[in-house]
N, C-alpha and C positions, 0 to 999 in steps of 0.2 A: 103374245109374242113379245119377246124382250126388245127393248129399245137399243138401237145401235149407236145412238148419240151419247156423247160425253155427258155424264149426270153430275149435278153438284147438289150438295147439302149446304145451306148457308146457315152460319152461327154468328150471332153478335153478342156481345155482353157491355152493359153499362152499369156503373155503380150509382146507388142513389146518392153517395156523397161527391163522386168526382166526374159526373157524367158530363159535366161542362168543360172539363179539362182539354187542353189543346191536343188534338189527334186521337182523343179516347171517346168522344161523344158519338152517338148513333149516327149522326149525319155523315161524319168523318169515316166511319167504319163503312157505311154503306157506298160512299165515294170510292173508297179503295177497292171494295169488292167489285163495283160495277167497273172500275178501271181495269181490273185484272180480267174480267169476263170479256170486255170489248177489245182487249190488246193481246191477251195471251191463250185464252180459251179456244179450243177447237169449235168451229161452226158447222153445223148447228149444235147447240148445247141445250140441256134441260135441267131446269131446277125442280127437284123432287120433294124439297122440303125446306122451311125457313124456321129457324128457332132463335129464341132470345132470352137470356137471363138477365135480371136486374139485381145483382148481388156483388159481393166483395170479391176480388181476384184471390184472396186467400181461401175462399170457401170452395173445397173440392167436390162439394155434394150438390152441384148445380144440376137440377132436374132436366132442364131443358138441353143442356149440353150432352147429357147421356141419352137423351132421346134422339138428338142429331147424330152422335156416334153409332148408336144402334141402327138407325135407318141407313146410314151410309155404309155400314158393315153388311147389312142385310141385302141391300140393292146393289152394292159394288159402286155406288156412287162416291165422288171425292168430297171430303169435309173442306169447305172453304171458309177460312176466317181472314179478317182484314190484318191482324198483327198477332204475333204469337203470344203475347201477354193478355189477349182477350181469352185464350184457354186457361192460362194460369201463369202466375209469375213464380211458381215454385218448380225448381228443377226435377224435384221427384215425381211431380205430377205429370210434367211433360215426358219425362223418362218412361213412365207407365204407359202413356199413349203411343209412344214410339215402339214400344214392345208389342202392340196389338197388331199381329200381321195381316190381318183383314182389313185394317183401317187406312184408307188413302187420304193423305192430307196435304193440304197447299195453303200457304200464307201469302195473301195478296201482295204484300210489300216486299216480299222475298220470293218471286214467282219461280225462280230456278233452284231454290234450296230444296235438297232432299231430306230425309228423315234425320240422318247422322247429322248434316250441317245444321239442322233446326236444334237438335239436342245441344251442340257445342254452343250456338248462339244463346240458348236458354241458360246455359251454365256461365257464360261471359256476362250475360245481362245482370245475372243474379249477384255475381262478383261486384259489378260496377254500382248496383244499387246499394250493397252493403258498404262499400267504400264511400259513397256519397253520404250515407247515413252515419258513419264514423266522423267523417270530415264535418258534416254540419254540427254535429254533437260537440266536436272539439272547438269549433268557432264559437258556439253559443257558451261553452265552458269558459273560454278565454274572456268573452264579453262579460259573463258574470263575475269573474276574477277581478275585471277592471271597475267593478261597481255598477255595472248595468243591471237593472232590475227588469227582468223579461216577464211580460204578461200584460196584465190590463193597464197598468200604470202609464198614463197618456205622457207623463212628464218624460219618459224615458225612451219614448218611441224612436227619437232619432238616434239613439245609441242602439237600439235593436235593429234599426235599418241598417246602421253601419255594420253590424255583424253580418247581417244577411248580404250586404254588398261584399263583404270579405270573402264570404262563401263563393258568391257569383265571380268574383275576381280571380280565385284560385281555380275554379273550372274553367273560365276563360283562357287563363294561361295553360291549361292542360290541352285543351282542343285546339289552340292556335297553331300547333305543330301540324295539324291536319288542314286547317282552314287557310293558313297563309300560302302555301304551295298552289292550292287550287285557284286562289284569288290572283296569285302572280301568273298563272297560266290563263287568265282571262275569263275564269268560270264567273258566271252571274251569282248573284246572291241565292236565288231560287236553287240554281243547279249545286251549289255547295250544300244547301239543306238537304237537297234530295240525296246527295252522296253521304251525308252524315246519317241520314235515317235509313239508308240501305245497308250501311256497314254496322248499324246498331249502336251508334253513339248517342247517349241520351243528352238531354240539356242539363243545367244544373238543377233543375227541379224534376228530372226524371221524365220529361214529356218530349214532344215531338219537335223537330226544327222547321222553321220557316224562314222566310227571306229577312223578315225583321228581327228574328233572332240571331241570325248571322250578323246582320248589320250592328246589333247591339254589342255583341262580343268584339267586332272589329273596332267598334267606338271605345270599348273599354281599353283596347290596347293603345290606340292612339292617346287616349287620356293619360 
């Protein structure tokens, strides 16, 4: 007899190089998935499978992901991930998943987003990552032109840090147009961080916003 309960297949991915990054670690993904299940999922629900890959986000041949997808399509369950970039950071890969008619997909941090909206978010996120990469390279090039030797030379670490601060300052100025009105409206630092995360705005390092991250940006403006 088929189950009438809402069914989910859970998928997580951590990178051997970046699993400690803010918002990307396994504990953070499990937390977001649990928050979705406890807040948005129909009760009762059933977890029919859990899968995890430990690889780079650029690798589209992740075996556990495809096992999760196949099980979700076979059972009619919904594939649940914490963040869209846990599936992939490549728009082409996300687009391929969206074209799979039998695949039901939910992203915990964007609980009401449909496939079309997720596709748009993936495209915007890719554009932002490309811009951040270009901006960072430009800042490092400028630092090098000023005589800063980047790399292992400890004597130039202050100059290298200055270049990194310049990148952070540029990003802070960009996001202040979003942060300032929220702060003026009386939102707490955590509420502002939640809003930035929901709308897909990344930090200067491409990570997740926290109350302390917002506080640091505000401190840069005041400084």
